[in-house]
C-alpha positions in Angstrom: 19.8 20.5 2.8 17.7 21.8 5.5 18.6 25.2 6.7 19.2 26.2 10.6 16.1 28.5 10.3 13.7 26.0 9.0 14.9 23.4 11.5 14.9 25.8 14.4 11.4 26.9 13.4 10.1 23.2 13.2 11.8 22.5 16.5 9.9 25.5 18.3 6.4 24.4 17.0 7.2 21.0 18.3 8.3 22.4 21.6 5.1 24.5 22.0 2.9 21.7 21.3 5.0 19.6 23.9 4.6 22.5 26.4 0.8 22.6 26.0 0.1 18.9 26.4 2.1 18.6 29.2 0.1 21.4 31.1 -3.1 19.8 29.7 -2.3 16.8 31.8 -2.6 18.8 34.7 -5.2 22.0 33.8 -7.9 22.7 31.4 -6.9 24.7 28.4 -8.6 27.8 29.4 -6.5 27.9 32.7 -3.2 27.5 30.6 -1.4 31.1 29.9 0.0 31.7 26.4 3.0 33.4 28.2 4.0 30.3 30.1 3.9 28.2 26.9 6.3 30.8 25.3 8.5 30.7 28.3 8.6 26.9 28.1 9.7 26.8 24.6 12.0 29.5 25.2 10.7 32.0 22.7 9.1 35.4 22.4 5.2 35.9 22.6 5.6 37.4 19.0 7.1 34.3 17.8 4.6 32.1 19.3 1.8 34.0 17.9 3.7 34.0 14.5 3.4 30.2 14.6 0.0 29.8 16.4 -2.4 32.3 16.5 -4.3 30.7 19.6 -3.8 28.1 22.0 -6.5 26.0 20.3 -4.3 26.2 17.1 -1.5 24.3 19.1 -4.0 21.8 20.0 -5.1 21.3 16.7 -1.5 20.9 15.6 -1.0 18.2 18.1 -3.7 16.3 16.5 -1.9 16.4 13.2 1.3 15.2 14.9 -0.7 12.3 16.4 -2.1 11.4 13.1 1.5 11.3 11.6 2.8 9.1 14.4 -0.3 6.7 14.1 0.0 6.6 10.5 3.5 5.6 10.6 2.6 2.9 13.0 -0.2 1.5 11.0 2.0 1.7 7.9 4.6 -0.5 9.8 2.1 -2.9 10.9 0.5 -3.4 7.6 4.1 -3.9 5.9 4.4 -6.6 8.8 1.3 -8.3 7.2 -0.8 -7.3 10.3 -4.6 -7.7 9.3 -6.4 -4.3 8.7 -8.6 -4.9 11.5 -5.8 -5.9 13.9 -4.4 -2.4 12.9 -7.3 -0.6 13.8 -7.3 -2.3 17.3 -3.8 -1.4 17.8 -4.2 2.4 17.1 -7.2 2.2 19.7 -5.4 0.4 22.1 -2.2 2.3 22.1 -4.1 5.5 22.1 -6.0 4.0 25.3 -2.6 3.4 27.0 -1.7 7.2 26.5 -5.0 8.2 27.6 -4.8 6.2 30.7 -1.8 7.8 31.9 -3.3 11.4 31.1 -7.2 11.1 30.7 -7.6 14.9 31.0 -5.7 15.4 27.7 -7.7 13.1 25.7 -10.9 14.8 27.2 -9.7 18.4 26.3 -8.9 17.0 22.7 -12.4 15.5 22.2 -13.8 18.9 23.3 -11.5 20.9 21.1 -12.6 18.7 18.0 -16.3 19.1 18.8 -15.8 23.0 18.6 -13.7 22.9 15.5 -15.4 24.2 12.3 -16.8 21.7 9.9 -15.0 23.4 6.9 -11.6 24.0 8.6 -8.7 23.6 6.1 -5.6 22.9 7.9 -1.9 23.4 6.3 -0.1 20.2 6.0 2.6 19.7 8.7 5.9 20.8 7.2 8.6 18.4 5.8 11.1 19.7 8.4 8.8 19.0 11.2 7.7 15.6 10.0 11.5 14.5 9.9 12.0 15.8 13.5 8.8 14.1 14.8 9.7 10.8 12.9 13.5 10.8 12.5 13.6 6.9 11.5 10.5 6.9 9.2 11.0 6.8 5.3 8.6 8.7 3.1 7.3 11.0 6.1 5.8 13.1 3.5 3.2 10.7 2.3 1.9 10.1 5.8 -1.7 11.9 6.5 -2.0 14.3 9.0 -5.5 14.8 9.1 -6.6 13.1 12.2 -8.6 10.0 12.7 -10.7 10.7 9.7 -7.4 10.4 7.6 -6.7 7.0 9.0 -9.7 4.8 9.4 -11.3 4.9 6.0 -8.3 3.6 4.4 -7.9 0.7 7.0 -11.6 -0.2 7.0 -11.5 -0.4 3.0 -8.7 -2.9 3.2 -10.4 -5.1 5.9 -13.4 -5.2 3.2 -10.9 -6.0 0.6 -9.3 -8.6 2.7 -12.7 -10.2 3.5 -12.6 -9.1 7.2 -15.6 -7.1 6.5 -18.4 -7.9 4.1 -18.1 -6.7 0.8 -21.5 -4.9 1.1 -20.4 -3.0 4.1 -21.1 0.8 3.8 -17.5 2.4 4.3 -19.0 5.5 5.6 -21.3 4.1 8.1 -18.6 1.9 9.3 -16.1 4.8 9.6 -18.5 6.8 11.6 -19.4 3.9 14.0 -15.8 3.1 14.5 -14.9 6.7 15.3 -17.8 6.9 17.7 -16.1 3.9 19.6 -12.8 5.9 19.6 -14.3 9.2 21.1 -17.2 7.6 23.0 -15.3 5.3 25.4 -13.0 7.9 27.0 -15.8 10.3 27.4 -17.9 7.7 29.3 -15.1 6.0 31.6 -12.2 8.3 30.9 -12.4 10.1 34.3 -13.8 7.3 36.6 -11.7 4.4 35.2 -9.2 5.3 32.5 -7.6 1.8 32.8 -10.7 0.4 31.2 -10.6 2.1 28.1 -8.3 -0.2 26.4 -10.4 -3.3 27.3 -13.8 -1.5 26.3 -12.1 -0.5 23.0 -11.5 -4.2 22.2 -14.9 -5.3 23.3 -16.7 -2.4 21.5 -14.7 -3.0 18.1 -15.3 -6.9 18.6 -19.0 -6.1 18.7 -18.9 -3.7 15.9 -17.2 -6.3 13.5 -19.5 -8.8 14.4 -22.7 -6.7 13.7 -21.1 -5.5 10.3 -20.7 -9.3 9.4 -24.2 -10.1 10.4 -25.8 -7.0 8.6 -23.6 -8.0 5.6 -24.5 -11.4 5.5 -28.2 -10.6 6.0 -28.5 -8.4 3.1 -30.1 -9.5 -0.3 
């Protein structure tokens, strides 16, 4: 049984994330005041800092929440027998659709991740918060919350096992190349033409899979 205090804590953390993302759609992170986030979530500054020491920590938490949502989506698609590479494409395209509506948010997230310490260890998203975020999802505790890097390797490994990618494909190289597409396309066209992100994702992924097949087939 979840206590009222734990539920309120989880809801407040989600509300603070929502407040930040809503403002990031219109202003850069440095222009957003911590006080206005606290007011939007109807908590004191002391409470906010008890949950998140900095604005950047709230943004990092959003990445974890995004990871949970995408992991749940990928798991459902795989349960419906969708191929691993089609699941990767869905993950990219659905992210592109969100990005097209608010391209500034994606650009802020990319810049934030570039600044994150390589050795940063994140606390897992708490069970109560997972339940509030994904109330219809079963086994939410099993979903990874480590960002794109927690999602891609498993899907690409499944694609290799399913024969969609060559058995000799190097998983680490494939993961890096696929992540480069994910972050690179919004950086190149996000501000100028956010609606082009989804079709470019599809085109770049198709080129990547074809290249992997060619390289895999040419090895001796």
